OpenMM code with the backbone's topology and positions (N, CA, C; nanometers):
from openmm import Vec3, app, unit

residues = "MET ARG ARG ILE LEU ILE PRO ALA LEU MET ILE THR LEU LEU LEU SER GLY CYS GLY GLY ALA ALA PRO GLU ARG ARG LEU GLU GLU ALA ARG ALA ALA LEU ARG GLU ALA GLY GLU ILE ARG VAL THR ALA ASP VAL THR ALA ASN LEU GLU ASN ASP GLU VAL PHE ALA CYS THR GLN GLU CYS THR ALA THR PRO GLU GLN MET ARG VAL THR ILE THR ALA PRO GLU SER VAL ALA GLY VAL SER ALA VAL THR ASP ALA GLN GLY THR ARG LEU GLU TYR GLY ASP MET SER LEU GLY ILE GLY ARG SER GLU ASP ALA PRO ALA PRO VAL THR ALA LEU PRO MET LEU LEU ARG ALA LEU GLN SER GLY SER THR LEU ARG SER TRP THR GLU TRP GLU ARG GLU ARG THR LEU PHE VAL ARG GLU TYR TYR VAL THR ASP GLU CYS SER LEU SER VAL TRP LEU ASP GLY THR THR LEU SER PRO SER HIS ALA GLU PHE VAL GLN ASP GLY ARG VAL ALA VAL ARG CYS GLU ILE ARG ASP PHE SER TYR GLU".split()
positions = [
    Vec3(-3.1893, 3.9917, -0.1789),
    Vec3(-3.1947, 3.8435, -0.1712),
    Vec3(-3.0522, 3.7992, -0.2469),
    Vec3(-3.0289, 3.8582, -0.3486),
    Vec3(-2.8941, 3.8296, -0.4292),
    Vec3(-2.7646, 3.8445, -0.3430),
    Vec3(-2.7707, 3.9622, -0.2700),
    Vec3(-2.6596, 3.9940, -0.1957),
    Vec3(-2.6223, 3.9062, -0.0884),
    Vec3(-2.7313, 3.8357, -0.0318),
    Vec3(-2.7264, 3.7539, 0.0695),
    Vec3(-2.6889, 3.6131, 0.0185),
    Vec3(-2.7364, 3.5697, -0.0949),
    Vec3(-2.7082, 3.4492, -0.1427),
    Vec3(-2.5691, 3.4293, -0.1890),
    Vec3(-2.5027, 3.5140, -0.2514),
    Vec3(-2.3379, 3.5137, -0.2770),
    Vec3(-2.2607, 3.4919, -0.1875),
    Vec3(-2.2807, 3.5701, -0.0542),
    Vec3(-2.1840, 3.5524, 0.0485),
    Vec3(-2.2220, 3.4114, 0.1226),
    Vec3(-2.3426, 3.3766, 0.1091),
    Vec3(-2.3722, 3.2310, 0.1728),
    Vec3(-2.3173, 3.1272, 0.1004),
    Vec3(-2.3179, 3.1264, -0.0333),
    Vec3(-2.2433, 3.0385, -0.1232),
    Vec3(-2.1022, 3.0425, -0.0929),
    Vec3(-2.0285, 3.1524, -0.0884),
    Vec3(-1.8816, 3.1796, -0.0636),
    Vec3(-1.8504, 3.0908, 0.0614),
    Vec3(-1.9291, 3.1259, 0.1711),
    Vec3(-1.9008, 3.0712, 0.2957),
    Vec3(-1.9017, 2.9209, 0.2944),
    Vec3(-2.0175, 2.8542, 0.2196),
    Vec3(-2.0271, 2.7138, 0.1997),
    Vec3(-1.9087, 2.6504, 0.1472),
    Vec3(-1.8595, 2.7184, 0.0295),
    Vec3(-1.7557, 2.6898, -0.0388),
    Vec3(-1.6376, 2.6645, 0.0346),
    Vec3(-1.5972, 2.7801, 0.1116),
    Vec3(-1.4930, 2.7880, 0.2006),
    Vec3(-1.4827, 2.6763, 0.3043),
    Vec3(-1.6097, 2.6530, 0.3775),
    Vec3(-1.6278, 2.5472, 0.4708),
    Vec3(-1.6094, 2.4091, 0.4131),
    Vec3(-1.6427, 2.3878, 0.2868),
    Vec3(-1.6319, 2.2578, 0.2315),
    Vec3(-1.4933, 2.2360, 0.2168),
    Vec3(-1.4180, 2.3393, 0.1609),
    Vec3(-1.2769, 2.3309, 0.1442),
    Vec3(-1.1980, 2.2945, 0.2758),
    Vec3(-1.2455, 2.3431, 0.3798),
    Vec3(-1.1669, 2.3243, 0.4984),
    Vec3(-1.1935, 2.1661, 0.5575),
    Vec3(-1.3243, 2.1301, 0.5316),
    Vec3(-1.3595, 1.9941, 0.5428),
    Vec3(-1.2662, 1.8870, 0.4617),
    Vec3(-1.2357, 1.9120, 0.3652),
    Vec3(-1.1626, 1.8305, 0.2654),
    Vec3(-1.0257, 1.8264, 0.3064),
    Vec3(-0.9611, 1.9330, 0.3749),
    Vec3(-0.8210, 1.9300, 0.4189),
    Vec3(-0.8042, 1.8336, 0.5433),
    Vec3(-0.9190, 1.8080, 0.6124),
    Vec3(-0.9097, 1.7267, 0.7533),
    Vec3(-0.8527, 1.5995, 0.7168),
    Vec3(-0.9151, 1.5218, 0.6097),
    Vec3(-0.8657, 1.3872, 0.5934),
    Vec3(-0.7225, 1.3780, 0.5231),
    Vec3(-0.6836, 1.4969, 0.4583),
    Vec3(-0.5504, 1.4851, 0.3942),
    Vec3(-0.4509, 1.5085, 0.5052),
    Vec3(-0.4906, 1.5951, 0.6007),
    Vec3(-0.3922, 1.6135, 0.7210),
    Vec3(-0.3867, 1.4889, 0.8023),
    Vec3(-0.4889, 1.4211, 0.8265),
    Vec3(-0.4804, 1.2801, 0.8925),
    Vec3(-0.3933, 1.1741, 0.8232),
    Vec3(-0.4218, 1.1741, 0.6958),
    Vec3(-0.3383, 1.0983, 0.6054),
    Vec3(-0.1778, 1.1264, 0.6235),
    Vec3(-0.1509, 1.2550, 0.6122),
    Vec3(-0.0031, 1.2953, 0.6289),
    Vec3(0.0479, 1.2574, 0.7642),
    Vec3(-0.0386, 1.2925, 0.8586),
    Vec3(0.0156, 1.2467, 0.9816),
    Vec3(0.0257, 1.0864, 1.0179),
    Vec3(-0.0450, 1.0158, 0.9515),
    Vec3(-0.0330, 0.8556, 0.9431),
    Vec3(0.0807, 0.8255, 0.8745),
    Vec3(0.1153, 0.8915, 0.7701),
    Vec3(0.2383, 0.8684, 0.6807),
    Vec3(0.3621, 0.8985, 0.7740),
    Vec3(0.3542, 1.0148, 0.8407),
    Vec3(0.4710, 1.0571, 0.9225),
    Vec3(0.4798, 0.9480, 1.0300),
    Vec3(0.3789, 0.9000, 1.0866),
    Vec3(0.3986, 0.7948, 1.1950),
    Vec3(0.4630, 0.6589, 1.1432),
    Vec3(0.4211, 0.6209, 1.0156),
    Vec3(0.4707, 0.5008, 0.9579),
    Vec3(0.6101, 0.5147, 0.9377),
    Vec3(0.6607, 0.6419, 0.8853),
    Vec3(0.8248, 0.6646, 0.8675),
    Vec3(0.9042, 0.6708, 1.0015),
    Vec3(0.8386, 0.6859, 1.1107),
    Vec3(0.8954, 0.6882, 1.2293),
    Vec3(0.8868, 0.5755, 1.3037),
    Vec3(0.8032, 0.4790, 1.2643),
    Vec3(0.7800, 0.3522, 1.3274),
    Vec3(0.9228, 0.2743, 1.3396),
    Vec3(0.9264, 0.1928, 1.4480),
    Vec3(1.0443, 0.0988, 1.4743),
    Vec3(1.0251, -0.0286, 1.3837),
    Vec3(0.9004, -0.0645, 1.3800),
    Vec3(0.8584, -0.1978, 1.3140),
    Vec3(0.7118, -0.1809, 1.2734),
    Vec3(0.7041, -0.2250, 1.1409),
    Vec3(0.5586, -0.2467, 1.0705),
    Vec3(0.5423, -0.3956, 1.0280),
    Vec3(0.4213, -0.4291, 1.0822),
    Vec3(0.3793, -0.5695, 1.0411),
    Vec3(0.2607, -0.5722, 0.9521),
    Vec3(0.2674, -0.6490, 0.8464),
    Vec3(0.1411, -0.6573, 0.7526),
    Vec3(0.1400, -0.8247, 0.7177),
    Vec3(-0.0036, -0.8496, 0.7268),
    Vec3(-0.0289, -0.9948, 0.6789),
    Vec3(-0.1487, -0.9733, 0.5704),
    Vec3(-0.1054, -1.0227, 0.4504),
    Vec3(-0.2060, -0.9985, 0.3315),
    Vec3(-0.2071, -1.1389, 0.2526),
    Vec3(-0.3224, -1.1479, 0.1864),
    Vec3(-0.3497, -1.2564, 0.0638),
    Vec3(-0.3056, -1.1648, -0.0560),
    Vec3(-0.2164, -1.2377, -0.1249),
    Vec3(-0.1633, -1.1601, -0.2372),
    Vec3(-0.1882, -1.2324, -0.3628),
    Vec3(-0.2452, -1.1841, -0.4680),
    Vec3(-0.2761, -1.2340, -0.5912),
    Vec3(-0.2060, -1.1788, -0.7112),
    Vec3(-0.1175, -1.2505, -0.7749),
    Vec3(-0.0602, -1.2001, -0.8986),
    Vec3(-0.0895, -1.2505, -1.0239),
    Vec3(-0.1278, -1.1603, -1.1158),
    Vec3(-0.1732, -1.2049, -1.2594),
    Vec3(-0.0453, -1.1947, -1.3412),
    Vec3(0.0092, -1.3274, -1.3617),
    Vec3(0.1361, -1.3299, -1.4149),
    Vec3(0.1264, -1.3110, -1.5814),
    Vec3(0.2311, -1.2738, -1.6322),
    Vec3(0.2243, -1.2457, -1.7795),
    Vec3(0.1746, -1.3485, -1.8566),
    Vec3(0.1942, -1.4803, -1.8332),
    Vec3(0.1550, -1.5937, -1.9085),
    Vec3(0.0200, -1.6375, -1.8831),
    Vec3(-0.0698, -1.5418, -1.8261),
    Vec3(-0.2022, -1.5698, -1.7949),
    Vec3(-0.2237, -1.6722, -1.6589),
    Vec3(-0.1240, -1.6994, -1.5923),
    Vec3(-0.1399, -1.7824, -1.4858),
    Vec3(-0.1629, -1.6888, -1.3488),
    Vec3(-0.2170, -1.7474, -1.2548),
    Vec3(-0.2406, -1.6619, -1.1384),
    Vec3(-0.1662, -1.7158, -1.0134),
    Vec3(-0.1142, -1.6574, -0.9402),
    Vec3(-0.0286, -1.6944, -0.8251),
    Vec3(-0.0797, -1.6350, -0.7126),
    Vec3(-0.1454, -1.7230, -0.6138),
    Vec3(-0.2010, -1.6582, -0.5058),
    Vec3(-0.1229, -1.7236, -0.3653),
    Vec3(-0.1185, -1.6308, -0.2719),
    Vec3(-0.0404, -1.6916, -0.1507),
    Vec3(-0.0771, -1.5848, -0.0475),
    Vec3(-0.0589, -1.6287, 0.0755),
    Vec3(-0.0578, -1.5474, 0.2009),
    Vec3(0.0740, -1.5146, 0.2402),
    Vec3(0.1100, -1.3851, 0.2841),
    Vec3(0.2305, -1.3476, 0.3217),
    Vec3(0.2291, -1.2568, 0.4580),
    Vec3(0.3428, -1.2758, 0.5182),
    Vec3(0.3554, -1.1853, 0.6461),
    Vec3(0.4888, -1.1019, 0.6070),
    Vec3(0.4731, -0.9681, 0.6250),
    Vec3(0.5796, -0.8615, 0.6080),
    Vec3(0.6152, -0.8114, 0.7373),
    Vec3(0.7397, -0.8066, 0.7657),
    Vec3(0.7829, -0.7343, 0.8861),
    Vec3(0.9143, -0.6255, 0.8446),
    Vec3(0.8769, -0.5046, 0.8673),
    Vec3(0.9680, -0.3968, 0.8186),
    Vec3(1.0212, -0.3052, 0.9311),
    Vec3(1.1451, -0.3001, 0.9346),
    Vec3(1.2171, -0.2101, 1.0337),
    Vec3(1.2912, -0.1109, 0.9486),
    Vec3(1.3426, 0.0017, 1.0080),
    Vec3(1.4416, 0.0582, 0.9293),
    Vec3(1.5557, 0.0059, 0.8597),
    Vec3(1.6127, -0.1150, 0.9121),
    Vec3(1.7333, -0.1795, 0.8592),
    Vec3(1.6922, -0.2904, 0.7604),
    Vec3(1.5685, -0.3347, 0.7589),
    Vec3(1.5351, -0.4747, 0.6774),
    Vec3(1.3681, -0.4776, 0.6734),
    Vec3(1.3433, -0.5256, 0.5338),
    Vec3(1.2146, -0.5855, 0.5049),
    Vec3(1.2191, -0.7273, 0.4873),
    Vec3(1.1351, -0.8044, 0.5532),
    Vec3(1.1352, -0.9486, 0.5315),
    Vec3(0.9839, -0.9930, 0.5046),
    Vec3(0.9620, -1.0505, 0.3843),
    Vec3(0.8242, -1.1077, 0.3366),
    Vec3(0.8355, -1.2562, 0.3462),
    Vec3(0.7575, -1.3104, 0.4280),
    Vec3(0.7544, -1.4556, 0.4281),
    Vec3(0.6245, -1.5086, 0.3847),
    Vec3(0.6252, -1.6116, 0.3061),
    Vec3(0.4983, -1.6821, 0.2537),
    Vec3(0.4636, -1.7702, 0.3478),
    Vec3(0.3363, -1.7772, 0.3998),
    Vec3(0.2731, -1.8625, 0.4921),
    Vec3(0.1817, -1.9631, 0.4329),
    Vec3(0.1364, -1.9444, 0.3255),
    Vec3(0.0580, -2.0389, 0.2331),
    Vec3(0.0525, -2.0033, 0.0962),
    Vec3(0.0502, -2.1001, 0.0140),
    Vec3(0.0094, -2.2479, 0.0209),
    Vec3(0.1227, -2.3104, 0.0785),
    Vec3(0.1049, -2.4354, 0.1399),
    Vec3(0.2115, -2.5094, 0.2124),
    Vec3(0.3064, -2.5400, 0.1110),
    Vec3(0.2887, -2.5571, -0.0116),
    Vec3(0.4167, -2.5816, -0.1085),
    Vec3(0.5161, -2.4899, -0.1063),
    Vec3(0.5066, -2.3700, -0.0643),
    Vec3(0.6060, -2.2545, -0.0719),
    Vec3(0.6258, -2.1906, 0.0641),
    Vec3(0.5419, -2.2457, 0.1647),
    Vec3(0.5420, -2.1757, 0.3046),
    Vec3(0.7000, -2.1903, 0.3444),
    Vec3(0.7109, -2.0787, 0.4170),
    Vec3(0.8543, -2.0519, 0.4634),
    Vec3(0.9740, -1.9903, 0.3845),
    Vec3(0.9248, -1.9699, 0.2422),
    Vec3(1.0182, -1.8974, 0.1662),
    Vec3(0.9967, -1.7557, 0.2012),
    Vec3(1.1289, -1.6929, 0.2158),
    Vec3(1.1122, -1.5396, 0.2549),
    Vec3(1.1961, -1.4667, 0.1509),
    Vec3(1.1669, -1.3330, 0.1281),
    Vec3(1.2489, -1.2566, 0.0644),
    Vec3(1.2788, -1.1575, 0.1512),
    Vec3(1.4108, -1.1079, 0.1640),
    Vec3(1.4790, -1.0135, 0.2393),
    Vec3(1.5436, -0.9057, 0.1687),
    Vec3(1.5102, -0.7823, 0.1970),
    Vec3(1.5792, -0.6744, 0.1591),
    Vec3(1.6296, -0.6018, 0.2664),
    Vec3(1.7740, -0.5610, 0.2419),
    Vec3(1.8425, -0.4969, 0.3331),
    Vec3(1.9559, -0.4089, 0.2617),
    Vec3(2.0418, -0.3644, 0.3294),
    Vec3(2.1617, -0.2679, 0.2696),
    Vec3(2.2407, -0.3515, 0.1631),
    Vec3(2.2554, -0.4930, 0.1828),
    Vec3(2.3190, -0.5801, 0.0941),
    Vec3(2.2357, -0.6077, -0.0309),
    Vec3(2.1100, -0.5746, -0.0431),
    Vec3(2.0242, -0.6005, -0.1627),
    Vec3(1.9106, -0.6929, -0.1192),
    Vec3(1.8638, -0.7723, -0.2127),
    Vec3(1.7406, -0.8515, -0.1954),
    Vec3(1.7928, -1.0015, -0.2124),
    Vec3(1.7329, -1.0981, -0.1344),
    Vec3(1.7657, -1.2149, -0.1325),
    Vec3(1.6623, -1.3095, -0.1047),
    Vec3(1.6335, -1.4484, -0.1647),
    Vec3(1.5498, -1.5282, -0.1209),
    Vec3(1.6127, -1.6366, -0.0124),
    Vec3(1.5434, -1.6568, 0.1029),
    Vec3(1.5941, -1.7415, 0.1979),
    Vec3(1.4901, -1.8558, 0.2298),
    Vec3(1.5316, -1.9700, 0.2540),
    Vec3(1.4522, -2.0887, 0.2946),
    Vec3(1.5335, -2.1789, 0.3786),
    Vec3(1.5101, -2.1878, 0.5038),
    Vec3(1.5774, -2.2633, 0.5901),
    Vec3(1.7300, -2.1869, 0.6022),
    Vec3(1.8350, -2.2802, 0.5953),
    Vec3(1.9685, -2.2121, 0.5870),
    Vec3(2.0291, -2.1696, 0.4408),
    Vec3(1.9461, -2.1769, 0.3342),
    Vec3(1.9826, -2.1306, 0.2047),
    Vec3(1.9481, -1.9979, 0.1852),
    Vec3(2.0383, -1.9249, 0.0902),
    Vec3(2.0133, -1.7948, 0.0544),
    Vec3(2.0477, -1.7721, -0.0793),
    Vec3(1.9588, -1.7094, -0.1495),
    Vec3(1.9931, -1.6765, -0.3003),
    Vec3(1.9797, -1.5282, -0.3169),
    Vec3(2.0906, -1.4673, -0.3610),
    Vec3(2.0867, -1.3158, -0.3843),
    Vec3(2.0032, -1.2976, -0.5229),
    Vec3(1.9119, -1.1892, -0.5251),
    Vec3(1.8550, -1.1536, -0.6442),
    Vec3(1.8702, -1.0174, -0.6912),
    Vec3(1.9673, -0.9475, -0.6211),
    Vec3(1.9740, -0.8083, -0.6589),
    Vec3(1.8588, -0.7246, -0.6025),
    Vec3(1.8218, -0.6127, -0.6823),
    Vec3(1.7307, -0.5280, -0.6247),
    Vec3(1.6081, -0.5323, -0.7290),
    Vec3(1.4848, -0.5500, -0.6874),
    Vec3(1.3645, -0.5548, -0.7723),
    Vec3(1.2740, -0.4542, -0.7249),
    Vec3(1.2936, -0.3149, -0.7316),
    Vec3(1.1875, -0.2002, -0.6955),
    Vec3(1.1010, -0.1558, -0.7951),
    Vec3(1.1284, -0.1976, -0.9080),
    Vec3(1.0463, -0.1343, -1.0175),
    Vec3(0.9206, -0.1981, -1.0511),
    Vec3(0.9227, -0.3262, -1.0627),
    Vec3(0.7901, -0.4083, -1.1031),
    Vec3(0.7465, -0.4830, -0.9926),
    Vec3(0.6037, -0.4803, -0.9745),
    Vec3(0.5514, -0.5361, -0.8607),
    Vec3(0.5452, -0.6919, -0.8864),
    Vec3(0.5538, -0.7764, -0.8056),
    Vec3(0.5733, -0.9325, -0.8026),
    Vec3(0.5192, -0.9755, -0.6525),
    Vec3(0.4675, -1.0964, -0.6532),
    Vec3(0.4327, -1.1419, -0.5193),
    Vec3(0.5114, -1.1139, -0.4069),
    Vec3(0.6435, -1.1134, -0.4151),
    Vec3(0.7397, -1.0995, -0.3011),
    Vec3(0.7998, -0.9554, -0.2901),
    Vec3(0.7627, -0.8733, -0.3849),
    Vec3(0.7791, -0.7207, -0.3791),
    Vec3(0.6824, -0.6461, -0.3380),
    Vec3(0.5577, -0.7099, -0.3650),
    Vec3(0.4273, -0.6075, -0.3629),
    Vec3(0.4161, -0.5468, -0.2132),
    Vec3(0.4333, -0.6247, -0.1172),
    Vec3(0.4234, -0.5514, 0.0333),
    Vec3(0.5152, -0.4654, 0.0672),
    Vec3(0.6530, -0.4936, 0.0377),
    Vec3(0.7511, -0.3806, 0.0518),
    Vec3(0.7215, -0.2654, -0.0280),
    Vec3(0.6759, -0.2702, -0.1658),
    Vec3(0.6525, -0.1669, -0.2436),
    Vec3(0.5333, -0.0682, -0.1855),
    Vec3(0.4316, -0.1511, -0.1342),
    Vec3(0.3202, -0.0902, -0.0630),
    Vec3(0.3519, -0.0087, 0.0639),
    Vec3(0.4442, -0.0672, 0.1353),
    Vec3(0.4798, 0.0159, 0.2494),
    Vec3(0.5799, 0.1329, 0.2295),
    Vec3(0.6476, 0.1198, 0.1255),
    Vec3(0.7292, 0.2406, 0.0792),
    Vec3(0.6294, 0.3436, 0.0223),
    Vec3(0.5296, 0.3165, -0.0400),
    Vec3(0.4260, 0.4065, -0.0998),
    Vec3(0.3649, 0.4901, 0.0117),
    Vec3(0.3338, 0.3972, 0.1175),
    Vec3(0.2504, 0.4554, 0.2273),
    Vec3(0.3369, 0.5563, 0.2996),
    Vec3(0.4632, 0.5294, 0.3281),
    Vec3(0.5491, 0.5978, 0.3971),
    Vec3(0.5920, 0.7356, 0.3241),
    Vec3(0.6342, 0.7151, 0.2145),
    Vec3(0.6819, 0.8344, 0.1335),
    Vec3(0.6535, 0.8308, -0.0311),
    Vec3(0.5592, 0.7650, -0.0693),
    Vec3(0.5475, 0.7656, -0.2222),
    Vec3(0.4929, 0.8810, -0.2689),
    Vec3(0.5142, 0.9217, -0.3949),
    Vec3(0.4496, 1.0370, -0.4648),
    Vec3(0.3101, 1.0105, -0.5036),
    Vec3(0.2100, 1.0785, -0.4436),
    Vec3(0.0782, 1.0716, -0.4627),
    Vec3(0.0375, 1.1319, -0.5966),
    Vec3(-0.0215, 1.0385, -0.6856),
    Vec3(-0.0825, 1.0988, -0.8207),
    Vec3(-0.2193, 1.1498, -0.8009),
    Vec3(-0.3056, 1.0937, -0.7245),
    Vec3(-0.4218, 1.1445, -0.6874),
    Vec3(-0.4872, 1.0878, -0.5680),
    Vec3(-0.6000, 1.1389, -0.5366),
    Vec3(-0.6728, 1.0730, -0.4118),
    Vec3(-0.8227, 1.1195, -0.4106),
    Vec3(-0.9055, 1.0173, -0.3685),
    Vec3(-1.0557, 1.0440, -0.3606),
    Vec3(-1.1051, 0.9565, -0.2455),
    Vec3(-1.2340, 0.9683, -0.2203),
    Vec3(-1.3087, 0.9015, -0.1260),
    Vec3(-1.3985, 0.8071, -0.1953),
    Vec3(-1.4260, 0.6705, -0.1215),
    Vec3(-1.5282, 0.5816, -0.1740),
    Vec3(-1.6041, 0.5409, -0.0420),
    Vec3(-1.7134, 0.4943, -0.0695),
    Vec3(-1.7940, 0.4403, 0.0156),
    Vec3(-1.8144, 0.2962, 0.0069),
    Vec3(-1.7925, 0.1994, 0.1136),
    Vec3(-1.8215, 0.0576, 0.0987),
    Vec3(-1.9012, 0.0180, 0.1930),
    Vec3(-2.0260, -0.0331, 0.1568),
    Vec3(-2.1275, -0.0575, 0.2654),
    Vec3(-2.1535, 0.0697, 0.3438),
    Vec3(-2.1173, 0.0480, 0.4790),
    Vec3(-2.1397, 0.1781, 0.5537),
    Vec3(-2.0094, 0.2453, 0.6131),
    Vec3(-1.8943, 0.2055, 0.5492),
    Vec3(-1.7720, 0.2706, 0.5924),
    Vec3(-1.7041, 0.3617, 0.4786),
    Vec3(-1.6315, 0.4529, 0.5249),
    Vec3(-1.5581, 0.5301, 0.4376),
    Vec3(-1.4092, 0.4957, 0.4039),
    Vec3(-1.3952, 0.5005, 0.2804),
    Vec3(-1.2490, 0.4535, 0.2482),
    Vec3(-1.1747, 0.5726, 0.1616),
    Vec3(-1.0567, 0.5986, 0.2028),
    Vec3(-0.9785, 0.6959, 0.1427),
    Vec3(-0.9125, 0.6193, 0.0414),
    Vec3(-0.8869, 0.6600, -0.0766),
    Vec3(-0.8041, 0.5885, -0.1876),
    Vec3(-0.6962, 0.7005, -0.2437),
    Vec3(-0.5619, 0.6379, -0.2276),
    Vec3(-0.4646, 0.6991, -0.2837),
    Vec3(-0.3992, 0.6449, -0.3894),
    Vec3(-0.3676, 0.7030, -0.5105),
    Vec3(-0.2941, 0.6292, -0.6139),
    Vec3(-0.1546, 0.6947, -0.6127),
    Vec3(-0.0681, 0.6172, -0.6111),
    Vec3(0.0959, 0.6249, -0.6045),
    Vec3(0.1574, 0.6116, -0.7401),
    Vec3(0.2570, 0.6999, -0.7674),
    Vec3(0.3359, 0.6632, -0.8935),
    Vec3(0.4602, 0.5651, -0.8368),
    Vec3(0.4493, 0.4429, -0.9254),
    Vec3(0.5575, 0.3523, -0.8969),
    Vec3(0.6556, 0.3579, -1.0146),
    Vec3(0.6169, 0.3444, -1.1571),
    Vec3(0.6990, 0.3750, -1.2644),
    Vec3(0.6232, 0.4324, -1.3624),
    Vec3(0.6816, 0.4663, -1.4835),
    Vec3(0.5819, 0.5210, -1.5886),
    Vec3(0.4929, 0.4141, -1.6410),
    Vec3(0.5053, 0.3124, -1.6017),
    Vec3(0.4073, 0.1996, -1.6715),
    Vec3(0.3277, 0.1362, -1.5429),
    Vec3(0.3445, 0.1814, -1.4230),
    Vec3(0.2838, 0.1224, -1.3221),
    Vec3(0.2482, 0.2324, -1.2122),
    Vec3(0.1215, 0.1909, -1.1576),
    Vec3(0.0719, 0.2781, -1.0467),
    Vec3(0.0325, 0.1786, -0.9377),
    Vec3(0.0135, 0.2226, -0.8271),
    Vec3(-0.0399, 0.1619, -0.7048),
    Vec3(-0.1637, 0.2315, -0.6501),
    Vec3(-0.2903, 0.1721, -0.6218),
    Vec3(-0.3852, 0.2449, -0.5525),
    Vec3(-0.4000, 0.1725, -0.4292),
    Vec3(-0.4102, 0.2317, -0.3320),
    Vec3(-0.4518, 0.1916, -0.1812),
    Vec3(-0.5757, 0.2314, -0.1298),
    Vec3(-0.6449, 0.1387, -0.0855),
    Vec3(-0.7760, 0.1853, -0.0137),
    Vec3(-0.7521, 0.1689, 0.1457),
    Vec3(-0.7707, 0.2756, 0.2186),
    Vec3(-0.7463, 0.3068, 0.3415),
    Vec3(-0.8684, 0.3189, 0.4300),
    Vec3(-0.8938, 0.2461, 0.5512),
    Vec3(-1.0037, 0.2685, 0.6182),
    Vec3(-1.0200, 0.4052, 0.6667),
    Vec3(-1.1378, 0.4455, 0.6614),
    Vec3(-1.1570, 0.5916, 0.6999),
    Vec3(-1.1461, 0.6444, 0.8356),
    Vec3(-1.1530, 0.5271, 0.9244),
    Vec3(-1.1455, 0.5372, 1.0824),
    Vec3(-1.0034, 0.5278, 1.1184),
    Vec3(-0.9445, 0.4029, 1.0839),
    Vec3(-0.8172, 0.3753, 1.1387),
    Vec3(-0.7154, 0.4163, 1.0390),
    Vec3(-0.7287, 0.4635, 0.9181),
    Vec3(-0.6223, 0.4802, 0.8142),
    Vec3(-0.5290, 0.3768, 0.7876),
    Vec3(-0.5769, 0.2503, 0.8265),
    Vec3(-0.5076, 0.1190, 0.7940),
    Vec3(-0.5432, 0.0801, 0.6447),
    Vec3(-0.4467, 0.0379, 0.5568),
    Vec3(-0.4850, 0.0032, 0.4217),
    Vec3(-0.5732, -0.1328, 0.4270),
    Vec3(-0.6844, -0.1497, 0.3457),
    Vec3(-0.7676, -0.2620, 0.3555),
    Vec3(-0.7253, -0.3464, 0.2265),
    Vec3(-0.6927, -0.2771, 0.1206),
    Vec3(-0.6496, -0.3547, -0.0037),
    Vec3(-0.5770, -0.2527, -0.0854),
    Vec3(-0.5077, -0.3205, -0.1671),
    Vec3(-0.4193, -0.2464, -0.2813),
    Vec3(-0.4075, -0.3317, -0.4065),
    Vec3(-0.3924, -0.2379, -0.5177),
    Vec3(-0.3873, -0.2960, -0.6521),
    Vec3(-0.2629, -0.2246, -0.7308),
    Vec3(-0.1722, -0.3092, -0.7823),
    Vec3(-0.0586, -0.2504, -0.8605),
    Vec3(-0.1271, -0.2666, -1.0006),
    Vec3(-0.1241, -0.1436, -1.0789),
    Vec3(-0.1809, -0.1678, -1.2198),
    Vec3(-0.0636, -0.1322, -1.3040),
    Vec3(-0.0291, -0.2314, -1.4082),
    Vec3(0.0850, -0.2156, -1.4960),
    Vec3(0.0271, -0.2215, -1.6304),
    Vec3(0.0851, -0.1319, -1.7237),
    Vec3(0.0165, -0.1527, -1.8567),
    Vec3(-0.1180, -0.1719, -1.8694),
    Vec3(-0.1968, -0.1118, -1.7864),
    Vec3(-0.3529, -0.1185, -1.7897),
    Vec3(-0.4186, -0.2176, -1.7346),
    Vec3(-0.3399, -0.3207, -1.6643),
    Vec3(-0.4082, -0.4293, -1.6161),
    Vec3(-0.3605, -0.4519, -1.4683),
    Vec3(-0.4461, -0.5041, -1.3866),
    Vec3(-0.4139, -0.5408, -1.2464),
    Vec3(-0.3140, -0.6572, -1.2393),
    Vec3(-0.1711, -0.6212, -1.1896),
    Vec3(-0.0857, -0.6964, -1.2040),
    Vec3(-0.0757, -0.7728, -1.0541),
    Vec3(-0.1013, -0.7121, -0.9488),
    Vec3(-0.0824, -0.7660, -0.8157),
    Vec3(-0.1895, -0.6992, -0.7384),
    Vec3(-0.2921, -0.7880, -0.6574),
    Vec3(-0.3762, -0.7404, -0.5677),
    Vec3(-0.3478, -0.7874, -0.4258),
    Vec3(-0.3529, -0.6993, -0.3256),
    Vec3(-0.3343, -0.7253, -0.1901),
    Vec3(-0.4649, -0.7168, -0.1216),
    Vec3(-0.5004, -0.8143, -0.0293),
    Vec3(-0.6068, -0.7933, 0.0617),
    Vec3(-0.5478, -0.7967, 0.1951),
    Vec3(-0.5443, -0.6986, 0.2628),
    Vec3(-0.4815, -0.6615, 0.3901),
    Vec3(-0.5547, -0.7405, 0.4999),
    Vec3(-0.5089, -0.8392, 0.5687),
    Vec3(-0.5767, -0.8974, 0.6797),
    Vec3(-0.5306, -0.8253, 0.8103),
    Vec3(-0.4070, -0.7949, 0.8266),
    Vec3(-0.3718, -0.7366, 0.9500),
    Vec3(-0.2812, -0.6288, 0.9116),
    Vec3(-0.2751, -0.5145, 0.9966),
    Vec3(-0.1642, -0.4094, 0.9650),
    Vec3(-0.1387, -0.3416, 1.1037),
    Vec3(-0.0177, -0.3583, 1.1424),
    Vec3(0.0289, -0.2784, 1.2711),
    Vec3(0.1518, -0.2174, 1.2652),
    Vec3(0.1849, -0.1156, 1.3586),
    Vec3(0.3017, -0.0601, 1.3725),
    Vec3(0.3248, 0.0032, 1.5065),
    Vec3(0.4513, 0.0103, 1.5401),
    Vec3(0.4959, 0.0550, 1.6789),
    Vec3(0.6277, 0.1503, 1.6667),
] * unit.nanometer
topology = app.Topology()
chain = topology.addChain("A")
for resn in residues:
    res = topology.addResidue(resn, chain)
    for name in ("N", "CA", "C"):
        topology.addAtom(name, app.Element.getBySymbol(name[0]), res)
């Protein structure tokens, strides 16, 4: 009996290891598709916990091409239409025909940098760890990415479509920015 049990356990362990590779392979294929995409579009509700204990919440639309990323605030109405654009010249804020250069801000998550940082992580970020969670009756793959020594990004991906459903930037042990993804598409 013992001779049969040990090979049976070994086969079970090997098969379970193979099953674990399938989600990782799918996730890597999705990353490759995002890197090759001509355009990525994301709409998200973004909530930032600012350092002075204030909370800033807005809705944003992000369009990313290989040449440029544009994040436009669509709500609340008081700041709707303000865009942050990042391209080869740097990052600038735009509103109507006004433009204000603000350099590069890739290290710290902020309301206007969160979606571009999320897209960069999905395309080619360094994965710290990954795991699977279940929410109601759907499977979510969670990937945690390195942003800086003080900041990480966790992204919850739908187990069927591999589209992000939400993301959290954790900086210095607290959630700095949270993104609830409403729409995510690429071509």
